[in-house]
C-alpha positions in Angstrom: -21.7 132.1 232.8 -18.8 129.6 232.7 -16.9 131.8 230.2 -16.9 134.6 232.9 -15.9 132.1 235.6 -13.0 130.8 233.6 -10.9 133.7 235.0 -11.3 132.2 238.5 -10.4 128.6 239.3 -12.7 128.4 242.3 -15.7 129.7 240.3 -14.8 127.5 237.4 -14.8 124.3 239.6 -18.0 125.3 241.4 -19.8 125.9 238.1 -18.7 122.6 236.7 -20.1 120.7 239.7 -23.3 122.7 239.6 -23.9 122.1 235.9 -23.2 118.3 236.3 -25.8 118.1 239.0 -28.3 120.0 236.9 -27.9 117.4 234.2 -28.9 114.6 236.7 -25.7 113.6 238.3 -26.1 112.4 241.9 -22.7 113.7 242.9 -19.8 115.6 241.2 -16.2 116.6 241.9 -14.1 119.1 240.1 -10.3 119.8 240.3 -8.9 122.9 238.7 -5.1 123.5 238.4 -3.1 126.5 237.2 0.7 126.2 237.0 3.8 127.9 235.8 7.1 126.0 235.2 10.7 127.0 234.4 13.6 124.7 233.6 17.0 125.3 232.3 19.9 123.0 231.6 23.4 124.4 231.3 26.4 122.3 230.1 30.0 123.5 230.1 28.7 127.0 230.6 26.3 127.2 227.7 22.5 126.9 227.9 21.5 123.7 226.2 17.8 123.6 227.0 15.4 126.2 228.4 11.6 125.7 229.0 9.1 128.1 230.3 5.5 127.1 230.3 2.1 127.8 231.9 -1.1 125.8 231.9 -4.7 125.8 233.2 -6.8 122.7 233.2 -9.9 121.2 234.8 -10.9 117.7 235.7 -14.4 116.5 236.4 -15.7 113.3 238.1 -19.5 112.6 238.1 -21.6 109.9 239.8 -25.0 108.4 239.2 -26.4 106.4 242.1 -28.1 103.1 241.3 -29.2 100.2 243.5 -26.1 98.3 242.4 -23.7 101.2 243.2 -22.5 104.3 241.5 -21.9 104.7 237.8 -19.0 107.1 237.4 -16.8 108.7 234.7 -13.9 111.2 234.6 -13.1 113.8 232.0 -10.5 116.6 231.8 -9.6 119.4 229.5 -7.3 122.4 229.1 -9.8 124.1 226.8 -11.5 126.4 229.3 -13.6 128.2 226.7 -17.4 128.0 227.1 -17.5 125.4 224.4 -14.7 123.4 225.8 -16.2 123.3 229.3 -19.6 122.3 227.9 -18.0 119.4 226.1 -16.2 118.4 229.3 -19.4 118.4 231.4 -21.7 116.8 228.8 -19.0 114.2 228.1 -18.6 113.2 231.7 -22.4 112.8 232.2 -22.9 110.8 229.0 -20.0 108.5 229.8 -21.2 107.9 233.4 -24.6 106.8 232.2 -23.2 103.9 230.2 -20.7 102.6 232.7 -21.3 99.6 235.0 -22.2 100.4 238.6 -19.5 100.0 241.2 -20.6 99.4 244.8 -17.5 101.0 246.2 -17.4 104.2 244.1 -18.5 107.5 245.4 -17.4 110.6 247.2 -16.3 110.5 250.9 -19.1 110.4 253.5 -18.4 113.6 255.4 -19.8 113.8 259.0 -22.3 116.6 259.7 -19.7 118.3 262.0 -16.7 117.8 259.7 -14.4 120.8 260.7 -12.7 121.1 257.4 -16.1 122.0 255.8 -16.0 125.3 257.7 -14.5 127.8 255.2 -12.7 129.9 257.9 -11.2 126.9 259.7 -10.2 125.4 256.3 -8.4 128.6 255.2 -6.6 128.8 258.6 -5.4 125.2 258.2 -4.2 125.8 254.7 -2.3 129.0 255.6 -0.6 127.3 258.5 1.0 124.8 256.2 3.2 127.5 254.5 3.4 126.0 251.0 3.7 129.1 248.9 6.4 131.8 248.8 6.4 134.6 246.3 10.2 134.9 246.2 10.4 131.9 243.9 8.5 133.7 241.1 10.6 136.8 241.8 13.9 135.2 240.7 14.7 136.6 237.2 15.3 134.1 234.4 18.9 135.5 234.0 19.6 134.8 237.7 18.2 131.3 237.4 20.5 130.5 234.5 23.5 132.1 236.3 22.8 129.9 239.4 23.1 126.8 237.2 26.3 128.1 235.6 27.8 128.8 239.0 26.9 125.3 240.3 28.5 123.6 237.3 31.6 125.9 237.4 32.2 125.1 241.0 32.1 121.4 240.2 34.5 121.7 237.3 36.9 123.8 239.5 37.1 121.3 242.3 39.7 119.0 240.8 41.7 118.7 237.6 40.2 115.2 237.0 36.8 116.9 236.3 36.8 118.3 232.8 33.4 117.3 231.6 29.8 117.4 232.8 26.3 116.1 232.1 25.2 119.6 233.0 23.6 121.6 235.7 19.9 122.4 236.0 17.7 125.0 237.7 13.9 124.4 238.1 11.2 126.5 239.5 7.4 126.1 239.6 4.3 127.5 241.2 0.8 126.1 241.2 -2.7 126.8 242.3 -5.0 123.8 243.0 -8.7 123.9 243.7 -11.0 121.0 244.6 -14.8 121.3 244.9 -17.4 118.6 245.3 -21.2 118.3 245.8 -20.8 117.2 249.4 -19.9 120.6 250.6 -16.2 120.5 250.3 -14.3 123.3 248.7 -10.5 123.7 249.2 -7.6 125.4 247.5 -3.9 126.0 248.0 -0.8 127.3 246.3 2.6 125.7 246.2 6.0 127.0 245.2 9.3 125.1 244.5 12.8 125.9 243.3 16.0 123.9 243.1 19.2 123.2 241.2 21.6 120.4 240.7 24.9 119.4 239.0 26.2 116.2 237.5 29.9 116.4 236.8 32.0 113.6 235.3 35.4 112.7 236.7 38.0 110.8 234.7 41.2 109.1 235.9 44.5 108.5 234.1 43.3 105.3 232.6 40.3 107.0 231.0 37.7 105.4 233.3 34.9 107.8 234.1 32.4 108.3 237.0 29.6 110.8 237.4 28.4 112.4 240.6 25.2 114.2 241.4 24.0 116.6 244.1 21.2 119.1 244.5 19.4 121.7 246.6 15.7 122.3 246.6 13.2 124.2 248.7 9.8 125.9 248.7 11.5 129.3 249.1 14.8 130.5 247.7 15.9 131.5 251.2 16.5 127.9 252.0 18.6 126.9 249.0 22.3 126.0 249.5 24.8 128.1 247.6 25.5 126.9 244.0 29.2 126.6 244.9 28.5 124.2 247.8 26.3 122.0 245.7 28.8 121.9 242.9 31.6 120.9 245.1 29.6 118.1 246.7 28.6 116.8 243.3 32.3 116.8 242.3 33.4 115.0 245.4 30.7 112.3 244.9 32.1 111.7 241.4 35.8 111.7 242.5 35.3 109.2 245.3 34.2 106.5 242.7 37.2 106.7 240.5 39.2 103.5 240.4 36.1 101.4 241.2 36.5 97.6 240.9 34.6 94.5 241.6 34.7 92.4 244.8 34.3 88.7 245.3 30.8 87.2 245.7 30.0 86.9 249.4 27.5 87.5 252.2 28.1 90.6 254.3 26.6 93.6 255.9 25.3 96.3 253.5 25.0 100.0 254.6 22.6 102.1 252.5 23.3 105.8 252.2 20.3 108.0 253.0 19.4 108.7 249.4 19.4 105.0 248.6 17.8 103.9 251.9 14.9 106.3 251.1 13.9 104.1 248.1 14.6 100.9 249.9 12.5 101.6 253.0 9.8 103.3 250.9 8.9 99.8 249.8 7.3 99.4 253.2 4.7 101.9 252.2 4.3 100.4 248.8 3.7 97.0 250.4 1.1 98.6 252.7 -0.8 100.0 249.7 -4.5 99.2 250.3 -5.2 98.4 246.6 -2.4 95.9 246.5 -3.6 94.4 249.8 -7.1 94.0 248.4 -5.8 92.3 245.3 -3.7 90.1 247.4 -0.6 91.2 245.4 1.5 92.4 248.3 3.8 90.6 250.7 1.9 92.3 253.5 -1.5 90.9 252.4 -3.2 89.5 255.5 -0.5 90.9 257.8 -2.3 93.9 259.4 -1.5 93.8 263.1 1.4 91.4 262.6 5.2 91.8 262.8 6.5 92.5 259.3 9.8 94.2 260.2 12.3 94.4 263.1 11.3 96.2 266.3 13.6 99.1 265.4 11.4 99.9 262.4 8.8 102.7 262.7 7.6 104.1 259.4 5.4 107.2 259.3 3.5 109.0 256.5 2.5 112.5 257.4 0.9 114.9 254.9 0.8 117.8 257.5 4.5 118.3 258.2 5.8 121.9 258.6 9.4 122.7 259.5 10.9 125.6 261.4 14.1 127.2 260.1 16.3 129.9 261.3 18.2 131.7 258.6 21.8 133.0 258.9 20.3 136.5 259.1 18.4 135.4 262.2 15.0 135.4 260.4 12.7 132.5 261.5 10.5 131.0 258.9 8.1 128.0 258.7 7.9 126.0 255.5 5.6 123.1 254.6 7.2 119.8 253.6 7.6 118.6 250.0 4.7 116.1 250.5 2.6 118.4 252.6 -0.9 119.5 251.5 -4.1 120.5 253.3 -6.3 117.8 251.7 -5.8 114.6 249.8 -7.2 113.5 246.4 -10.6 112.7 247.9 -11.0 116.1 249.6 -10.3 114.7 253.1 -7.8 116.4 255.4 -4.3 114.9 255.2 -3.0 113.3 258.4 -0.1 111.7 260.2 -0.3 107.9 260.0 2.0 105.4 261.6 2.2 102.6 259.1 4.8 100.4 260.8 5.1 100.7 264.6 8.1 98.9 266.0 7.9 96.4 263.2 4.1 95.8 263.4 1.9 96.7 260.4 -0.5 99.1 262.2 -2.2 100.9 259.3 -2.6 100.8 255.5 -2.3 103.4 252.8 -5.9 103.9 252.0 -8.1 106.2 249.9 -11.9 106.3 250.2 -12.4 103.7 247.4 -10.0 101.1 248.6 -11.1 101.6 252.2 -14.6 100.7 251.2 -13.4 97.6 249.5 -11.6 96.5 252.7 -14.5 97.7 255.0 -12.1 100.2 256.6 -11.8 104.0 256.8 -9.6 106.1 254.6 -6.3 107.1 256.0 -6.2 110.3 253.9 -3.8 108.9 251.3 -5.7 109.6 248.1 -3.7 111.0 245.2 -5.6 112.8 242.4 -4.6 114.2 239.1 -7.0 115.7 236.6 -7.9 112.6 234.7 -9.0 109.3 236.3 -10.1 108.2 239.7 -8.0 108.9 242.8 -5.1 106.6 243.4 -3.0 106.1 246.5 -0.1 108.2 247.4 1.7 109.4 250.5 2.7 112.8 251.9 6.0 113.0 253.7 7.2 109.6 254.7 10.1 108.8 257.0 11.8 106.2 259.0 12.3 107.2 262.6 16.0 107.8 263.1 18.3 106.0 265.5 21.1 107.3 267.7 24.2 106.3 265.7 26.2 108.5 263.3 26.9 107.0 259.9 30.6 106.7 261.0 29.6 104.6 264.0 27.4 102.3 261.9 30.4 101.6 259.6 33.0 101.4 262.4 32.4 97.8 263.5 32.1 96.2 260.1 35.2 94.2 259.2 34.0 93.7 255.6 31.0 95.1 253.9 29.5 97.5 251.3 28.4 101.1 251.6 25.9 101.6 248.8 25.8 105.0 246.9 23.9 104.1 243.8 21.5 101.3 242.7 20.4 100.4 239.2 17.6 98.3 237.8 14.1 97.5 238.8 14.6 94.2 240.6 12.1 94.6 243.4 9.1 92.3 243.7 6.6 93.5 246.3 4.6 90.3 246.0 7.4 87.8 246.9 9.7 90.3 248.4 12.6 89.3 246.1 15.2 92.1 245.9 18.1 92.3 243.4 19.7 95.4 242.1 23.0 96.5 240.5 25.0 98.7 242.9 27.9 101.1 243.1 29.5 102.2 246.3 32.5 102.0 248.7 33.9 98.9 250.2 34.3 98.8 254.0 37.4 97.3 255.5 38.1 97.2 259.3 35.4 99.8 259.9 36.6 102.3 257.3 35.7 103.2 253.8 38.5 101.7 251.8 37.9 101.8 248.0 35.1 102.2 245.4 33.3 99.2 243.9 31.1 98.8 240.9 29.6 96.1 238.6 28.1 94.2 241.5 24.6 93.1 242.4 23.1 93.1 245.9 20.3 90.6 246.6 18.1 89.5 249.4 14.4 89.3 250.3 12.6 92.3 251.7 10.8 90.2 254.3 14.2 89.2 255.7 15.9 92.6 255.0 13.3 94.5 257.0 13.8 92.2 260.0 17.6 92.3 259.7 18.1 96.1 260.0 21.0 96.1 262.5 21.4 99.9 262.8 19.7 103.1 261.9 21.5 106.4 261.7 20.7 109.7 263.2 21.1 111.6 259.9 17.4 112.0 259.0 17.2 114.9 256.5 14.1 115.9 254.5 15.6 116.8 251.1 12.4 115.5 249.4 9.0 114.2 250.4 10.7 111.0 251.7 13.5 110.8 254.3 15.3 107.8 255.6 18.6 107.9 257.5 21.6 105.6 257.0 20.5 102.0 257.3 22.6 98.9 257.9 21.3 95.4 256.9 22.9 92.2 257.9 23.4 89.1 255.7 22.8 90.3 252.2 24.4 88.6 249.2 26.8 90.5 247.0 27.4 89.0 243.5 30.7 90.1 242.1 33.7 88.5 240.6 
């Protein structure tokens, strides 16, 4: 029977759950995924690497209830033959029987009137998120390669000082994900993605080199920028760093460009991770309901975001965010959660398991692969923007740093210590004066989040996370 069901992911997942229950499991959950991926790298006009692949796989989680809690085990396989699936199911059941009971393990406790268990309502919710577009699959391989070539060629043609490149890439993927469990939940959705980028290298008369990077990505090819525009921006980002030098060690304001601010402010969500809170390994441990950042900081995670776009042709389309999905890794509906509200830690990033440990309710932030238990992961996160343009934020800084790149892993979410190598542009008398490199910026996140002096109005969702330009006072720059 499973051999026939292998042609349909939904039937495959349902059969795996049913057979696990027939073998004595109290509960079971199956995740089935089918995906197709394409990636090409072009350097100096020639294809250096091309990958095209497809995969189908199934993950199974089973539970046995005992007075001390649930025994549980996880297995996964890409062998969807009848024999392979039997090994998967039998293996999960056998492993679960020998594990130690966990009082917090188990599937979510759905209410009797849970609306997402209604198949029609569930399908309507999924369709409204607009995650899949067929035009991505319709782009011929030759055209994908040509887009990468055009992007790199535009970068190389921007300036005579750009004669080399790390290459240009084009990536496309589509996936189909199904989740079924024994508590009545069954959901599925498709996703599409395409994007391209270029990384040109600029060289000055002394031989010093700098690289630049830019990209465009979307769920539908209709929203991609032109290859020429992306190539030119990547080139400009390399050129503006030529002639970089060190500056003296000092304390001064530091302005983080959006792509760097995204990672910096994303630490707010990492510190609010329920598992880290439970283990007392976060600087936010014991801080729920307390002020942890300045009053101008409101951080939101929203797995339901959909954006409206109007194309140059006048066509209006709706597209789901990069971090949007109808359900989380526990099979609960994704939701909008205000994590930090005007500086106060209002909510935590919780999945079902961690919520039980903390005697709380899940906030719909479970992440789930095929193997292993659900972890914690967000949807689309963003910092609420301010009213100032980036130029206005910089304008009243007599001396400071505008950060364009950071290097290293010097972030400690337990103590808050922050230290990273940086490259950027020096600010003098409110203007970007010259490029700087080989410096380190340092501070403590606890202080940095309270010392955000300005937030830009340039919020732009180019990935699942979006943060506008951010200015922080009183950071230490270690230079010459």
